[in-house]
Legacy VTK file of the C-alpha trace (Angstrom):
# vtk DataFile Version 3.0
C-alpha trace
ASCII
DATASET POLYDATA
POINTS 178 float
81.084 34.802 -5.551
79.428 33.786 -2.241
78.494 37.273 -2.407
76.285 37.152 -5.294
73.962 34.187 -4.073
71.008 34.902 -2.684
68.646 33.487 0.276
66.229 30.785 -0.797
63.188 32.719 -1.171
60.332 29.585 -1.011
56.957 29.718 -2.935
54.369 31.604 -1.596
51.668 28.696 0.195
48.633 27.474 -1.824
45.588 29.301 -0.122
42.680 26.785 1.086
39.793 28.930 -0.946
38.754 28.048 -3.499
39.589 24.207 -3.198
40.120 22.065 -5.796
37.378 20.958 -8.500
38.324 17.226 -7.102
36.877 18.820 -3.084
33.986 19.984 -4.932
33.254 16.437 -5.712
34.037 15.228 -3.242
31.433 17.840 -1.295
28.992 17.020 -3.939
28.834 13.110 -2.979
29.520 13.895 1.166
26.189 15.489 0.452
24.372 13.511 -1.835
24.847 10.900 0.771
24.050 12.247 3.602
20.246 13.191 2.154
19.650 9.426 0.891
20.759 8.361 4.188
18.595 10.461 5.794
15.935 9.461 4.000
16.668 5.837 4.052
16.678 5.819 7.766
14.020 8.148 8.263
11.594 5.811 6.157
12.764 2.510 8.004
11.695 4.397 11.127
7.904 4.736 9.656
8.013 1.551 8.508
9.661 -0.109 12.085
6.976 1.720 14.112
3.607 1.245 12.003
5.173 -2.396 12.186
5.103 -2.233 15.533
2.228 -0.475 16.596
0.090 -2.948 14.437
1.309 -5.601 16.260
0.273 -3.649 19.803
-2.970 -2.723 18.210
-3.343 -6.640 17.110
-1.947 -7.812 20.777
-4.204 -5.355 22.376
-7.361 -7.474 20.604
-5.493 -11.049 21.729
-5.833 -9.420 25.268
-9.262 -8.590 24.480
-10.449 -12.004 23.486
-8.995 -13.878 26.625
-10.505 -11.426 29.053
-14.277 -11.735 27.504
-13.521 -15.598 26.599
-14.993 -16.819 29.456
-17.580 -14.158 29.521
-19.720 -14.491 26.373
-20.166 -16.620 23.971
-18.818 -14.199 21.000
-15.646 -13.918 22.208
-14.192 -15.305 19.285
-16.548 -13.934 16.884
-15.071 -10.765 17.787
-11.426 -11.211 17.982
-11.608 -12.143 14.524
-14.074 -9.801 13.393
-11.714 -7.186 15.245
-8.213 -8.909 13.664
-9.915 -8.827 10.413
-10.512 -5.060 10.945
-7.282 -4.581 11.909
-5.638 -6.079 9.146
-7.361 -4.945 6.579
-6.095 -1.064 7.999
-3.001 -2.025 8.721
-2.822 -3.526 4.447
-4.291 -0.020 3.182
-2.259 2.295 5.548
0.774 0.618 3.758
-0.519 -0.009 0.839
0.089 -3.887 0.914
-0.846 -5.576 -1.850
-2.104 -9.230 -1.676
1.684 -9.968 -3.242
4.237 -8.580 -5.155
2.427 -10.040 -8.983
-1.013 -9.109 -8.066
-2.756 -5.085 -7.643
-5.911 -5.941 -4.535
-5.425 -5.169 -2.203
-6.403 -6.407 1.713
-8.637 -3.281 2.279
-10.793 -4.445 -0.646
-11.105 -7.056 -0.009
-14.067 -9.965 1.337
-13.400 -11.600 4.925
-13.681 -14.882 3.237
-11.264 -13.917 0.929
-8.640 -12.354 2.881
-8.241 -15.161 5.021
-7.768 -17.383 1.765
-5.002 -14.755 1.240
-3.825 -15.402 4.984
-3.760 -19.078 5.106
-1.679 -19.021 1.608
0.162 -16.409 3.777
0.666 -19.390 6.011
1.110 -22.142 3.475
-1.632 -24.282 4.470
-1.029 -23.648 8.563
-4.783 -21.858 8.656
-6.623 -24.289 6.926
-4.585 -27.768 8.537
-5.894 -26.565 11.554
-9.995 -24.621 10.781
-10.906 -24.501 8.041
-12.136 -21.511 6.268
-15.808 -21.986 5.746
-15.998 -22.297 9.402
-14.476 -19.164 10.131
-16.731 -17.668 7.202
-19.807 -18.776 9.144
-18.346 -17.916 12.638
-17.933 -14.542 11.536
-21.012 -13.785 9.784
-23.883 -16.333 11.444
-24.306 -15.896 15.096
-25.663 -19.623 15.916
-22.866 -21.612 14.403
-20.393 -23.377 16.729
-17.596 -21.575 18.778
-13.336 -21.940 17.741
-12.104 -23.965 20.407
-8.998 -21.755 21.593
-6.938 -23.342 20.137
-8.016 -22.991 16.675
-8.698 -19.038 17.998
-4.181 -19.432 18.949
-4.020 -20.545 15.518
-6.053 -17.669 13.834
-3.415 -15.302 15.732
-0.263 -16.610 15.249
-1.136 -16.065 11.847
-2.001 -12.759 11.746
1.136 -12.138 13.893
2.872 -13.913 11.060
1.646 -11.886 8.430
2.054 -8.392 10.148
5.768 -9.109 11.668
6.950 -10.614 7.747
5.247 -7.296 5.938
7.363 -4.669 3.740
5.363 -2.213 5.441
6.149 0.996 3.166
3.469 3.261 5.013
2.247 6.704 2.550
2.924 9.990 2.834
-0.296 10.694 4.214
-0.304 7.756 7.170
1.197 8.932 10.194
3.053 11.845 11.525
6.001 14.079 9.050
7.351 15.973 12.016
LINES 1 179
178 0 1 2 3 4 5 6 7 8 9 10 11 12 13 14 15 16 17 18 19 20 21 22 23 24 25 26 27 28 29 30 31 32 33 34 35 36 37 38 39 40 41 42 43 44 45 46 47 48 49 50 51 52 53 54 55 56 57 58 59 60 61 62 63 64 65 66 67 68 69 70 71 72 73 74 75 76 77 78 79 80 81 82 83 84 85 86 87 88 89 90 91 92 93 94 95 96 97 98 99 100 101 102 103 104 105 106 107 108 109 110 111 112 113 114 115 116 117 118 119 120 121 122 123 124 125 126 127 128 129 130 131 132 133 134 135 136 137 138 139 140 141 142 143 144 145 146 147 148 149 150 151 152 153 154 155 156 157 158 159 160 161 162 163 164 165 166 167 168 169 170 171 172 173 174 175 176 177
């Protein structure tokens, strides 16, 4: 009876290729997740780079104002003009609208409307420190009264706050795609 018994034969090992359909699904999900994550991180990097670049330019405009403030009577006017130009350029590059429900963009706004939008962003802080008409007059009329350093500081703080708070999404043509 013992002689009739045969050795135990194990079944052949399951081959590793081709994988089961579940592994194909997992691989496809991992590939999709990797593609989405890389695009998300690239867009985030571009937003942060753009925001940092804009804030650096604003800081340079401020430093130029501080150097000129004792030398020229039009230092505040130059500062306002350069700051508004920077905000327009930042808004155009980021394709930023004034608000979520508005289709009006910063780059196409005249100076007084842009100042009103900045005042709205600052919840009235800008107009409490400086009359918006005074800024407009200073911007367009050379013989108008100069703004005080405290008023210019307030204007700088509002512009800096706007650049920090905006959810910049640079358009495809802005910046380098390398």
